[in-house]
Every structure is written in C-alpha cells, then in structure tokens.
C-alpha positions as CSV (number, residue, x, y, z in Angstrom):
1,X,0.9,-0.5,32.3
2,X,-2.8,-1.0,31.3
3,X,-3.8,2.1,33.2
4,X,-3.3,4.5,30.3
5,X,-5.6,2.6,27.9
6,X,-8.8,4.5,27.0
7,X,-12.3,3.3,28.0
8,X,-15.4,4.2,26.0
9,X,-17.7,3.8,29.0
10,X,-16.4,4.4,32.4
11,X,-12.9,5.2,33.6
12,X,-11.5,1.7,34.0
13,X,-12.3,1.4,37.7
14,X,-15.7,-0.1,36.9
15,X,-16.2,-3.8,36.7
16,X,-16.4,-5.6,33.3
17,X,-20.1,-5.4,33.0
18,X,-20.2,-1.6,33.1
19,X,-16.9,-0.5,31.4
20,X,-16.1,-1.2,27.8
21,X,-12.5,-1.2,26.5
22,X,-11.9,1.0,23.4
23,X,-10.4,-1.4,20.9
24,X,-10.9,0.9,17.9
25,X,-8.1,3.3,18.7
26,X,-5.7,0.5,19.3
27,X,-6.8,-1.2,16.1
28,X,-6.2,2.0,14.2
29,X,-2.7,2.3,15.8
30,X,-1.9,-1.3,14.9
31,X,-3.1,-0.7,11.3
32,X,-0.9,2.4,11.0
33,X,2.1,0.5,12.3
34,X,1.6,-2.1,9.6
35,X,1.2,0.6,7.0
36,X,4.6,2.2,8.0
37,X,6.2,-1.2,8.1
38,X,5.1,-1.9,4.5
39,X,6.3,1.5,3.5
40,X,9.7,1.0,5.2
41,X,10.1,-2.5,3.6
42,X,10.4,-0.8,0.2
43,X,13.5,1.1,1.4
44,X,14.9,-1.9,3.0
45,X,14.8,-3.8,-0.3
46,X,16.2,-0.8,-2.1
47,X,19.1,-0.7,0.4
48,X,19.6,-4.4,0.0
49,X,19.8,-4.0,-3.7
50,X,23.0,-1.9,-3.2
51,X,24.7,-4.9,-1.6
52,X,24.1,-7.2,-4.6
53,X,27.4,-6.1,-6.1
54,X,29.3,-8.0,-3.4
55,X,27.6,-11.3,-4.2
56,X,29.2,-12.0,-7.5
57,X,30.3,-10.6,-10.8
58,X,27.0,-11.1,-12.6
59,X,25.0,-9.5,-9.8
60,X,27.5,-6.6,-9.8
61,X,26.8,-6.0,-13.5
62,X,23.1,-6.3,-13.0
63,X,23.0,-3.8,-10.1
64,X,25.2,-1.3,-11.9
65,X,23.0,-1.6,-15.0
66,X,19.9,-1.0,-13.0
67,X,21.5,1.9,-11.1
68,X,22.6,3.5,-14.4
69,X,19.1,3.1,-15.8
70,X,17.3,4.3,-12.6
71,X,16.6,7.7,-14.1
72,X,14.9,6.3,-17.2
73,X,13.1,3.7,-15.1
74,X,11.8,6.4,-12.7
75,X,10.5,8.5,-15.6
76,X,8.9,5.5,-17.2
77,X,7.2,4.5,-13.9
78,X,5.9,8.1,-13.4
79,X,4.4,8.2,-16.9
80,X,3.0,4.7,-16.5
81,X,1.4,5.6,-13.2
82,X,0.0,8.8,-14.7
83,X,-1.6,6.9,-17.6
84,X,-3.0,4.2,-15.4
85,X,-4.5,6.8,-13.0
86,X,-6.0,8.7,-15.9
87,X,-7.7,5.6,-17.3
88,X,-8.8,4.7,-13.8
89,X,-10.4,8.1,-13.3
90,X,-12.0,8.0,-16.7
91,X,-13.5,4.5,-16.1
92,X,-14.7,5.5,-12.7
93,X,-16.4,8.6,-14.1
94,X,-17.9,6.8,-17.0
95,X,-18.9,3.5,-15.5
96,X,-19.0,4.3,-11.7
97,X,-22.8,4.4,-11.5
98,X,-23.4,1.2,-13.6
99,X,-20.6,-1.2,-13.1
100,X,-19.9,-2.5,-9.5
101,X,-16.1,-2.9,-10.1
102,X,-15.9,0.9,-10.8
103,X,-18.0,2.3,-8.0
104,X,-15.1,3.7,-6.1
105,X,-11.8,5.0,-7.4
106,X,-9.9,2.3,-5.5
107,X,-12.1,-0.5,-7.0
108,X,-11.6,1.0,-10.4
109,X,-7.8,1.1,-10.0
110,X,-7.8,-2.6,-8.9
111,X,-10.0,-3.5,-11.8
112,X,-7.5,-1.9,-14.2
113,X,-4.7,-3.8,-12.5
114,X,-6.6,-7.0,-13.1
115,X,-7.2,-6.0,-16.8
116,X,-3.4,-5.3,-17.2
117,X,-2.8,-8.9,-15.9
118,X,-5.5,-10.3,-18.2
119,X,-7.8,-11.3,-15.4
120,X,-11.2,-10.0,-16.2
121,X,-13.9,-9.9,-13.5
122,X,-17.6,-9.4,-14.3
C-alpha cells in the first residue's frame, strides 16, 4: 500500500540514496485532518450540550436558559468579533511597521487577545 505515495526525485523504484520521499504533501494532509478534527469538535460539544438536560434538574434549567438566550448570545458574539477584528486591523495598520507583535494580522489579533486577558507582551 506504499506504492501510491509520491516521490520528489525518482519513481520509488530507485534505492534510498537516489529517491527522496515527499513528506510535505503528507504533512499538509495530516495538518488538514487536525484542522477538520478541531472544527468538528466544536459541533460535538454543542451536540453534547443538548444532553445536559438529562443529567439533572439544575443542568436542565441551565441548558434551557442558554438555549433561550442563544439568539442574543450569537448577536453579542458577532458584534464582539467585529469590534475585536476592527481594533486588530487598526492596530496592524498603525503599528505594523514599528511593533513586532503587530507585523502580521494574526500576530496583531493574538496580541489583542493577550491584552483582553491583561497579559501584555513587549
């Protein structure tokens, strides 16, 4: 079953000194599998949240309260994400050339997350 793997130099019939195995493609595939697993774990936890009502009376009240407030929670999270992204974009535009923690948009976002958690990095 190793026959279908890609080789960067040679066709796989060469010996180990001449042929090189292409690990980059398989590493990318493995990385994408982990990304999808992380994405699906969110839905698994949301599905498990629906079964909290069978655990006990308090959990039933908690889950029904969260379900009733889900519309307001989703609106709040959307507005919160919009505000955080706009501050991230503004900081990246203003400080991106001078401050190392704002050089990329992702680094600027993570710096703002640290600021929200009161952990400042220099």
